[in-house]
PDB file of N, CA, C and O in Angstrom:
ATOM      1  N   MET A   1      -0.404 -25.105  -0.365  1.00  0.00           N
ATOM      2  CA  MET A   1      -0.983 -24.278  -1.419  1.00  0.00           C
ATOM      3  C   MET A   1      -0.367 -24.487  -2.746  1.00  0.00           C
ATOM      4  O   MET A   1      -0.608 -23.711  -3.670  1.00  0.00           O
ATOM      5  N   LYS A   2       0.457 -25.552  -2.884  1.00  0.00           N
ATOM      6  CA  LYS A   2       1.115 -25.970  -4.176  1.00  0.00           C
ATOM      7  C   LYS A   2       1.944 -24.848  -4.767  1.00  0.00           C
ATOM      8  O   LYS A   2       1.898 -24.567  -5.965  1.00  0.00           O
ATOM      9  N   GLY A   3       2.713 -24.211  -3.875  1.00  0.00           N
ATOM     10  CA  GLY A   3       3.683 -23.284  -4.381  1.00  0.00           C
ATOM     11  C   GLY A   3       2.947 -21.958  -4.980  1.00  0.00           C
ATOM     12  O   GLY A   3       3.559 -21.265  -5.794  1.00  0.00           O
ATOM     13  N   GLY A   4       1.764 -21.648  -4.613  1.00  0.00           N
ATOM     14  CA  GLY A   4       1.117 -20.453  -5.053  1.00  0.00           C
ATOM     15  C   GLY A   4       0.300 -20.635  -6.420  1.00  0.00           C
ATOM     16  O   GLY A   4      -0.094 -19.673  -7.079  1.00  0.00           O
ATOM     17  N   ALA A   5       0.111 -21.837  -6.736  1.00  0.00           N
ATOM     18  CA  ALA A   5      -0.574 -22.169  -8.056  1.00  0.00           C
ATOM     19  C   ALA A   5      -2.045 -21.638  -7.961  1.00  0.00           C
ATOM     20  O   ALA A   5      -2.588 -21.043  -8.892  1.00  0.00           O
ATOM     21  N   ASP A   6      -2.635 -21.898  -6.779  1.00  0.00           N
ATOM     22  CA  ASP A   6      -4.011 -21.461  -6.593  1.00  0.00           C
ATOM     23  C   ASP A   6      -4.201 -19.964  -6.815  1.00  0.00           C
ATOM     24  O   ASP A   6      -5.165 -19.481  -7.408  1.00  0.00           O
ATOM     25  N   TYR A   7      -3.124 -19.227  -6.247  1.00  0.00           N
ATOM     26  CA  TYR A   7      -3.203 -17.715  -6.267  1.00  0.00           C
ATOM     27  C   TYR A   7      -3.085 -17.224  -7.645  1.00  0.00           C
ATOM     28  O   TYR A   7      -3.757 -16.293  -8.091  1.00  0.00           O
ATOM     29  N   VAL A   8      -2.120 -17.949  -8.365  1.00  0.00           N
ATOM     30  CA  VAL A   8      -1.796 -17.516  -9.789  1.00  0.00           C
ATOM     31  C   VAL A   8      -3.099 -17.785 -10.603  1.00  0.00           C
ATOM     32  O   VAL A   8      -3.513 -16.935 -11.391  1.00  0.00           O
ATOM     33  N   LYS A   9      -3.719 -18.925 -10.420  1.00  0.00           N
ATOM     34  CA  LYS A   9      -5.000 -19.191 -11.050  1.00  0.00           C
ATOM     35  C   LYS A   9      -6.023 -18.124 -10.811  1.00  0.00           C
ATOM     36  O   LYS A   9      -6.624 -17.604 -11.751  1.00  0.00           O
ATOM     37  N   PHE A  10      -6.223 -17.796  -9.573  1.00  0.00           N
ATOM     38  CA  PHE A  10      -7.192 -16.730  -9.133  1.00  0.00           C
ATOM     39  C   PHE A  10      -6.880 -15.445  -9.830  1.00  0.00           C
ATOM     40  O   PHE A  10      -7.775 -14.849 -10.429  1.00  0.00           O
ATOM     41  N   VAL A  11      -5.680 -14.995  -9.783  1.00  0.00           N
ATOM     42  CA  VAL A  11      -5.301 -13.670 -10.389  1.00  0.00           C
ATOM     43  C   VAL A  11      -5.497 -13.738 -11.902  1.00  0.00           C
ATOM     44  O   VAL A  11      -5.989 -12.787 -12.510  1.00  0.00           O
ATOM     45  N   THR A  12      -5.131 -14.808 -12.481  1.00  0.00           N
ATOM     46  CA  THR A  12      -5.338 -14.967 -13.992  1.00  0.00           C
ATOM     47  C   THR A  12      -6.795 -14.928 -14.325  1.00  0.00           C
ATOM     48  O   THR A  12      -7.141 -14.239 -15.285  1.00  0.00           O
ATOM     49  N   GLU A  13      -7.623 -15.544 -13.687  1.00  0.00           N
ATOM     50  CA  GLU A  13      -9.014 -15.558 -13.904  1.00  0.00           C
ATOM     51  C   GLU A  13      -9.591 -14.175 -13.700  1.00  0.00           C
ATOM     52  O   GLU A  13     -10.441 -13.766 -14.491  1.00  0.00           O
ATOM     53  N   ARG A  14      -9.182 -13.430 -12.689  1.00  0.00           N
ATOM     54  CA  ARG A  14      -9.689 -12.171 -12.523  1.00  0.00           C
ATOM     55  C   ARG A  14      -9.223 -11.087 -13.585  1.00  0.00           C
ATOM     56  O   ARG A  14      -9.964 -10.179 -13.963  1.00  0.00           O
ATOM     57  N   PHE A  15      -7.968 -11.264 -14.012  1.00  0.00           N
ATOM     58  CA  PHE A  15      -7.414 -10.531 -15.106  1.00  0.00           C
ATOM     59  C   PHE A  15      -8.127 -10.661 -16.491  1.00  0.00           C
ATOM     60  O   PHE A  15      -8.422  -9.702 -17.205  1.00  0.00           O
ATOM     61  N   VAL A  16      -8.365 -11.990 -16.776  1.00  0.00           N
ATOM     62  CA  VAL A  16      -9.059 -12.357 -18.028  1.00  0.00           C
ATOM     63  C   VAL A  16     -10.510 -11.719 -17.947  1.00  0.00           C
ATOM     64  O   VAL A  16     -10.909 -11.024 -18.882  1.00  0.00           O
ATOM     65  N   SER A  17     -11.266 -11.942 -16.879  1.00  0.00           N
ATOM     66  CA  SER A  17     -12.582 -11.515 -16.759  1.00  0.00           C
ATOM     67  C   SER A  17     -12.548  -9.891 -16.906  1.00  0.00           C
ATOM     68  O   SER A  17     -13.475  -9.331 -17.492  1.00  0.00           O
ATOM     69  N   TYR A  18     -11.483  -9.163 -16.373  1.00  0.00           N
ATOM     70  CA  TYR A  18     -11.437  -7.680 -16.429  1.00  0.00           C
ATOM     71  C   TYR A  18     -11.182  -7.361 -17.918  1.00  0.00           C
ATOM     72  O   TYR A  18     -11.819  -6.423 -18.397  1.00  0.00           O
ATOM     73  N   MET A  19     -10.282  -8.069 -18.731  1.00  0.00           N
ATOM     74  CA  MET A  19     -10.036  -7.673 -19.939  1.00  0.00           C
ATOM     75  C   MET A  19     -11.173  -7.933 -20.934  1.00  0.00           C
ATOM     76  O   MET A  19     -11.313  -7.222 -21.929  1.00  0.00           O
ATOM     77  N   GLU A  20     -11.983  -8.963 -20.653  1.00  0.00           N
ATOM     78  CA  GLU A  20     -13.078  -9.451 -21.515  1.00  0.00           C
ATOM     79  C   GLU A  20     -14.302  -8.381 -21.353  1.00  0.00           C
ATOM     80  O   GLU A  20     -15.113  -8.223 -22.266  1.00  0.00           O
ATOM     81  N   THR A  21     -14.371  -7.684 -20.169  1.00  0.00           N
ATOM     82  CA  THR A  21     -15.434  -6.715 -20.116  1.00  0.00           C
ATOM     83  C   THR A  21     -15.222  -5.496 -21.035  1.00  0.00           C
ATOM     84  O   THR A  21     -14.074  -5.107 -21.252  1.00  0.00           O
ATOM     85  N   PRO A  22     -16.226  -4.916 -21.551  1.00  0.00           N
ATOM     86  CA  PRO A  22     -15.952  -3.797 -22.457  1.00  0.00           C
ATOM     87  C   PRO A  22     -15.565  -2.523 -21.607  1.00  0.00           C
ATOM     88  O   PRO A  22     -15.945  -2.355 -20.448  1.00  0.00           O
ATOM     89  N   ALA A  23     -14.795  -1.677 -22.285  1.00  0.00           N
ATOM     90  CA  ALA A  23     -14.227  -0.501 -21.524  1.00  0.00           C
ATOM     91  C   ALA A  23     -15.372   0.324 -21.007  1.00  0.00           C
ATOM     92  O   ALA A  23     -15.249   0.835 -19.894  1.00  0.00           O
ATOM     93  N   GLU A  24     -16.479   0.508 -21.704  1.00  0.00           N
ATOM     94  CA  GLU A  24     -17.598   1.330 -21.250  1.00  0.00           C
ATOM     95  C   GLU A  24     -18.177   0.754 -20.017  1.00  0.00           C
ATOM     96  O   GLU A  24     -18.587   1.522 -19.147  1.00  0.00           O
ATOM     97  N   THR A  25     -18.248  -0.513 -19.862  1.00  0.00           N
ATOM     98  CA  THR A  25     -18.836  -1.123 -18.625  1.00  0.00           C
ATOM     99  C   THR A  25     -17.970  -0.884 -17.519  1.00  0.00           C
ATOM    100  O   THR A  25     -18.443  -0.547 -16.433  1.00  0.00           O
ATOM    101  N   ARG A  26     -16.538  -1.053 -17.723  1.00  0.00           N
ATOM    102  CA  ARG A  26     -15.566  -0.822 -16.705  1.00  0.00           C
ATOM    103  C   ARG A  26     -15.639   0.587 -16.191  1.00  0.00           C
ATOM    104  O   ARG A  26     -15.586   0.815 -14.982  1.00  0.00           O
ATOM    105  N   LYS A  27     -15.759   1.530 -17.085  1.00  0.00           N
ATOM    106  CA  LYS A  27     -15.791   2.979 -16.734  1.00  0.00           C
ATOM    107  C   LYS A  27     -17.112   3.314 -16.031  1.00  0.00           C
ATOM    108  O   LYS A  27     -17.130   4.163 -15.141  1.00  0.00           O
ATOM    109  N   LEU A  28     -18.154   2.701 -16.393  1.00  0.00           N
ATOM    110  CA  LEU A  28     -19.504   2.920 -15.726  1.00  0.00           C
ATOM    111  C   LEU A  28     -19.449   2.347 -14.231  1.00  0.00           C
ATOM    112  O   LEU A  28     -19.931   2.960 -13.279  1.00  0.00           O
ATOM    113  N   THR A  29     -18.797   1.080 -14.124  1.00  0.00           N
ATOM    114  CA  THR A  29     -18.678   0.580 -12.832  1.00  0.00           C
ATOM    115  C   THR A  29     -17.831   1.514 -11.955  1.00  0.00           C
ATOM    116  O   THR A  29     -18.247   1.864 -10.850  1.00  0.00           O
ATOM    117  N   ARG A  30     -16.695   1.905 -12.417  1.00  0.00           N
ATOM    118  CA  ARG A  30     -15.749   2.777 -11.669  1.00  0.00           C
ATOM    119  C   ARG A  30     -16.425   4.044 -11.275  1.00  0.00           C
ATOM    120  O   ARG A  30     -16.237   4.483 -10.140  1.00  0.00           O
ATOM    121  N   THR A  31     -17.221   4.686 -12.147  1.00  0.00           N
ATOM    122  CA  THR A  31     -17.941   5.853 -11.829  1.00  0.00           C
ATOM    123  C   THR A  31     -18.911   5.879 -10.732  1.00  0.00           C
ATOM    124  O   THR A  31     -19.015   6.768  -9.888  1.00  0.00           O
ATOM    125  N   SER A  32     -19.687   4.690 -10.843  1.00  0.00           N
ATOM    126  CA  SER A  32     -20.776   4.424  -9.798  1.00  0.00           C
ATOM    127  C   SER A  32     -20.197   4.142  -8.552  1.00  0.00           C
ATOM    128  O   SER A  32     -20.792   4.497  -7.535  1.00  0.00           O
ATOM    129  N   ALA A  33     -18.987   3.482  -8.473  1.00  0.00           N
ATOM    130  CA  ALA A  33     -18.413   3.143  -7.205  1.00  0.00           C
ATOM    131  C   ALA A  33     -17.822   4.446  -6.496  1.00  0.00           C
ATOM    132  O   ALA A  33     -17.870   4.584  -5.273  1.00  0.00           O
ATOM    133  N   LYS A  34     -17.275   5.367  -7.334  1.00  0.00           N
ATOM    134  CA  LYS A  34     -16.770   6.633  -6.806  1.00  0.00           C
ATOM    135  C   LYS A  34     -18.026   7.424  -6.267  1.00  0.00           C
ATOM    136  O   LYS A  34     -17.909   8.081  -5.232  1.00  0.00           O
ATOM    137  N   ALA A  35     -19.122   7.378  -6.890  1.00  0.00           N
ATOM    138  CA  ALA A  35     -20.227   8.158  -6.426  1.00  0.00           C
ATOM    139  C   ALA A  35     -20.807   7.646  -5.168  1.00  0.00           C
ATOM    140  O   ALA A  35     -21.413   8.420  -4.427  1.00  0.00           O
ATOM    141  N   GLN A  36     -20.671   6.440  -4.884  1.00  0.00           N
ATOM    142  CA  GLN A  36     -21.212   5.857  -3.634  1.00  0.00           C
ATOM    143  C   GLN A  36     -20.286   6.058  -2.505  1.00  0.00           C
ATOM    144  O   GLN A  36     -20.714   5.913  -1.360  1.00  0.00           O
ATOM    145  N   ARG A  37     -18.994   6.394  -2.730  1.00  0.00           N
ATOM    146  CA  ARG A  37     -18.085   6.670  -1.526  1.00  0.00           C
ATOM    147  C   ARG A  37     -18.474   7.908  -0.872  1.00  0.00           C
ATOM    148  O   ARG A  37     -19.009   8.848  -1.460  1.00  0.00           O
ATOM    149  N   GLU A  38     -18.165   7.874   0.466  1.00  0.00           N
ATOM    150  CA  GLU A  38     -18.378   9.139   1.230  1.00  0.00           C
ATOM    151  C   GLU A  38     -17.177  10.136   1.057  1.00  0.00           C
ATOM    152  O   GLU A  38     -16.066   9.722   0.726  1.00  0.00           O
ATOM    153  N   PRO A  39     -17.395  11.253   1.254  1.00  0.00           N
ATOM    154  CA  PRO A  39     -16.271  12.301   1.111  1.00  0.00           C
ATOM    155  C   PRO A  39     -15.003  11.941   1.812  1.00  0.00           C
ATOM    156  O   PRO A  39     -15.027  11.244   2.826  1.00  0.00           O
ATOM    157  N   TRP A  40     -13.939  12.384   1.315  1.00  0.00           N
ATOM    158  CA  TRP A  40     -12.608  12.006   1.938  1.00  0.00           C
ATOM    159  C   TRP A  40     -12.423  12.517   3.372  1.00  0.00           C
ATOM    160  O   TRP A  40     -11.741  11.898   4.188  1.00  0.00           O
ATOM    161  N   LEU A  41     -13.049  13.660   3.654  1.00  0.00           N
ATOM    162  CA  LEU A  41     -12.887  14.220   5.028  1.00  0.00           C
ATOM    163  C   LEU A  41     -13.625  13.201   6.052  1.00  0.00           C
ATOM    164  O   LEU A  41     -13.071  12.918   7.114  1.00  0.00           O
ATOM    165  N   THR A  42     -14.744  12.718   5.748  1.00  0.00           N
ATOM    166  CA  THR A  42     -15.456  11.897   6.534  1.00  0.00           C
ATOM    167  C   THR A  42     -14.821  10.554   6.603  1.00  0.00           C
ATOM    168  O   THR A  42     -14.861   9.931   7.664  1.00  0.00           O
ATOM    169  N   ARG A  43     -14.253  10.073   5.575  1.00  0.00           N
ATOM    170  CA  ARG A  43     -13.592   8.725   5.549  1.00  0.00           C
ATOM    171  C   ARG A  43     -12.350   8.758   6.375  1.00  0.00           C
ATOM    172  O   ARG A  43     -12.103   7.790   7.094  1.00  0.00           O
ATOM    173  N   TRP A  44     -11.575   9.749   6.339  1.00  0.00           N
ATOM    174  CA  TRP A  44     -10.372   9.911   7.042  1.00  0.00           C
ATOM    175  C   TRP A  44     -10.527  10.273   8.529  1.00  0.00           C
ATOM    176  O   TRP A  44      -9.831   9.719   9.380  1.00  0.00           O
ATOM    177  N   PHE A  45     -11.411  11.172   8.822  1.00  0.00           N
ATOM    178  CA  PHE A  45     -11.507  11.830  10.207  1.00  0.00           C
ATOM    179  C   PHE A  45     -12.730  11.695  10.910  1.00  0.00           C
ATOM    180  O   PHE A  45     -12.797  12.099  12.071  1.00  0.00           O
ATOM    181  N   GLY A  46     -13.825  11.112  10.280  1.00  0.00           N
ATOM    182  CA  GLY A  46     -15.086  10.945  10.925  1.00  0.00           C
ATOM    183  C   GLY A  46     -15.949  12.208  10.803  1.00  0.00           C
ATOM    184  O   GLY A  46     -15.623  13.128  10.053  1.00  0.00           O
ATOM    185  N   TRP A  47     -17.016  12.231  11.529  1.00  0.00           N
ATOM    186  CA  TRP A  47     -18.038  13.275  11.461  1.00  0.00           C
ATOM    187  C   TRP A  47     -17.701  14.554  12.153  1.00  0.00           C
ATOM    188  O   TRP A  47     -18.292  15.588  11.840  1.00  0.00           O
ATOM    189  N   GLY A  48     -16.777  14.537  13.081  1.00  0.00           N
ATOM    190  CA  GLY A  48     -16.365  15.615  13.902  1.00  0.00           C
ATOM    191  C   GLY A  48     -15.914  16.830  13.054  1.00  0.00           C
ATOM    192  O   GLY A  48     -16.567  17.873  13.080  1.00  0.00           O
ATOM    193  N   PRO A  49     -14.876  16.706  12.357  1.00  0.00           N
ATOM    194  CA  PRO A  49     -14.301  17.739  11.390  1.00  0.00           C
ATOM    195  C   PRO A  49     -15.288  18.182  10.413  1.00  0.00           C
ATOM    196  O   PRO A  49     -15.325  19.362  10.064  1.00  0.00           O
ATOM    197  N   ALA A  50     -16.097  17.296   9.946  1.00  0.00           N
ATOM    198  CA  ALA A  50     -17.036  17.591   8.798  1.00  0.00           C
ATOM    199  C   ALA A  50     -18.188  18.535   9.547  1.00  0.00           C
ATOM    200  O   ALA A  50     -18.611  19.548   8.991  1.00  0.00           O
ATOM    201  N   GLY A  51     -18.603  18.161  10.709  1.00  0.00           N
ATOM    202  CA  GLY A  51     -19.555  19.002  11.367  1.00  0.00           C
ATOM    203  C   GLY A  51     -18.963  20.381  11.739  1.00  0.00           C
ATOM    204  O   GLY A  51     -19.713  21.356  11.685  1.00  0.00           O
ATOM    205  N   LEU A  52     -17.790  20.522  12.079  1.00  0.00           N
ATOM    206  CA  LEU A  52     -17.030  21.732  12.443  1.00  0.00           C
ATOM    207  C   LEU A  52     -17.058  22.508  11.104  1.00  0.00           C
ATOM    208  O   LEU A  52     -17.426  23.683  11.093  1.00  0.00           O
ATOM    209  N   MET A  53     -16.686  21.890  10.012  1.00  0.00           N
ATOM    210  CA  MET A  53     -16.606  22.706   8.654  1.00  0.00           C
ATOM    211  C   MET A  53     -18.016  23.139   8.254  1.00  0.00           C
ATOM    212  O   MET A  53     -18.129  24.213   7.663  1.00  0.00           O
ATOM    213  N   ILE A  54     -19.063  22.435   8.508  1.00  0.00           N
ATOM    214  CA  ILE A  54     -20.356  22.881   8.137  1.00  0.00           C
ATOM    215  C   ILE A  54     -20.864  24.057   9.052  1.00  0.00           C
ATOM    216  O   ILE A  54     -21.585  24.957   8.620  1.00  0.00           O
ATOM    217  N   TRP A  55     -20.434  23.972  10.333  1.00  0.00           N
ATOM    218  CA  TRP A  55     -20.776  25.026  11.234  1.00  0.00           C
ATOM    219  C   TRP A  55     -20.034  26.337  10.854  1.00  0.00           C
ATOM    220  O   TRP A  55     -20.565  27.445  10.936  1.00  0.00           O
ATOM    221  N   TRP A  56     -18.820  26.129  10.451  1.00  0.00           N
ATOM    222  CA  TRP A  56     -17.848  27.345  10.150  1.00  0.00           C
ATOM    223  C   TRP A  56     -18.468  28.003   8.854  1.00  0.00           C
ATOM    224  O   TRP A  56     -18.610  29.224   8.795  1.00  0.00           O
ATOM    225  N   ARG A  57     -18.826  27.183   7.837  1.00  0.00           N
ATOM    226  CA  ARG A  57     -19.344  27.806   6.653  1.00  0.00           C
ATOM    227  C   ARG A  57     -20.683  28.452   6.878  1.00  0.00           C
ATOM    228  O   ARG A  57     -20.965  29.464   6.235  1.00  0.00           O
ATOM    229  N   GLY A  58     -21.526  27.941   7.742  1.00  0.00           N
ATOM    230  CA  GLY A  58     -22.893  28.643   8.058  1.00  0.00           C
ATOM    231  C   GLY A  58     -22.630  29.894   8.936  1.00  0.00           C
ATOM    232  O   GLY A  58     -23.428  30.831   8.924  1.00  0.00           O
ATOM    233  N   LYS A  59     -21.555  29.909   9.668  1.00  0.00           N
ATOM    234  CA  LYS A  59     -21.256  31.055  10.511  1.00  0.00           C
ATOM    235  C   LYS A  59     -20.978  32.306   9.753  1.00  0.00           C
ATOM    236  O   LYS A  59     -21.294  33.404  10.211  1.00  0.00           O
ATOM    237  N   GLY A  60     -20.368  32.151   8.548  1.00  0.00           N
ATOM    238  CA  GLY A  60     -20.016  33.311   7.664  1.00  0.00           C
ATOM    239  C   GLY A  60     -21.266  33.918   7.001  1.00  0.00           C
ATOM    240  O   GLY A  60     -21.178  35.079   6.601  1.00  0.00           O
ATOM    241  N   ARG A  61     -22.338  33.294   6.857  1.00  0.00           N
ATOM    242  CA  ARG A  61     -23.507  33.823   6.073  1.00  0.00           C
ATOM    243  C   ARG A  61     -24.118  34.882   6.886  1.00  0.00           C
ATOM    244  O   ARG A  61     -24.327  35.967   6.344  1.00  0.00           O
ATOM    245  N   ASP A  62     -24.424  34.710   8.094  1.00  0.00           N
ATOM    246  CA  ASP A  62     -25.175  35.715   8.829  1.00  0.00           C
ATOM    247  C   ASP A  62     -24.295  36.522   9.847  1.00  0.00           C
ATOM    248  O   ASP A  62     -24.826  37.231  10.703  1.00  0.00           O
ATOM    249  N   GLY A  63     -23.020  36.404   9.740  1.00  0.00           N
ATOM    250  CA  GLY A  63     -22.217  37.078  10.664  1.00  0.00           C
ATOM    251  C   GLY A  63     -22.023  36.496  11.997  1.00  0.00           C
ATOM    252  O   GLY A  63     -21.539  37.168  12.908  1.00  0.00           O
ATOM    253  N   GLY A  64     -22.381  35.271  12.150  1.00  0.00           N
ATOM    254  CA  GLY A  64     -22.312  34.608  13.466  1.00  0.00           C
ATOM    255  C   GLY A  64     -23.390  34.797  14.454  1.00  0.00           C
ATOM    256  O   GLY A  64     -23.334  34.278  15.569  1.00  0.00           O
ATOM    257  N   ARG A  65     -24.455  35.598  14.024  1.00  0.00           N
ATOM    258  CA  ARG A  65     -25.576  35.860  14.855  1.00  0.00           C
ATOM    259  C   ARG A  65     -26.553  34.622  14.866  1.00  0.00           C
ATOM    260  O   ARG A  65     -26.793  33.966  13.852  1.00  0.00           O
ATOM    261  N   GLN A  66     -27.059  34.383  16.023  1.00  0.00           N
ATOM    262  CA  GLN A  66     -28.228  33.408  16.042  1.00  0.00           C
ATOM    263  C   GLN A  66     -29.617  34.165  15.864  1.00  0.00           C
ATOM    264  O   GLN A  66     -29.781  35.299  16.314  1.00  0.00           O
ATOM    265  N   ARG A  67     -30.473  33.559  15.272  1.00  0.00           N
ATOM    266  CA  ARG A  67     -31.813  34.208  15.034  1.00  0.00           C
ATOM    267  C   ARG A  67     -32.770  33.731  16.088  1.00  0.00           C
ATOM    268  O   ARG A  67     -33.934  34.133  16.093  1.00  0.00           O
TER     269      ARG A  67
END
């Protein structure tokens, strides 16, 4: 790998392209990426705890009675 020269070149190219993009574009990209991510509870623990939380929240509205 020539002592990491390829890696340094890659990192430098990425850094330069990042710095050349306008701040507004970077902010817009970051915001849209955050909007597309799923919630942290689902990412970390799957749908089980999320389903339990939804059930628990719904239980409080009608006193736990089924209709």
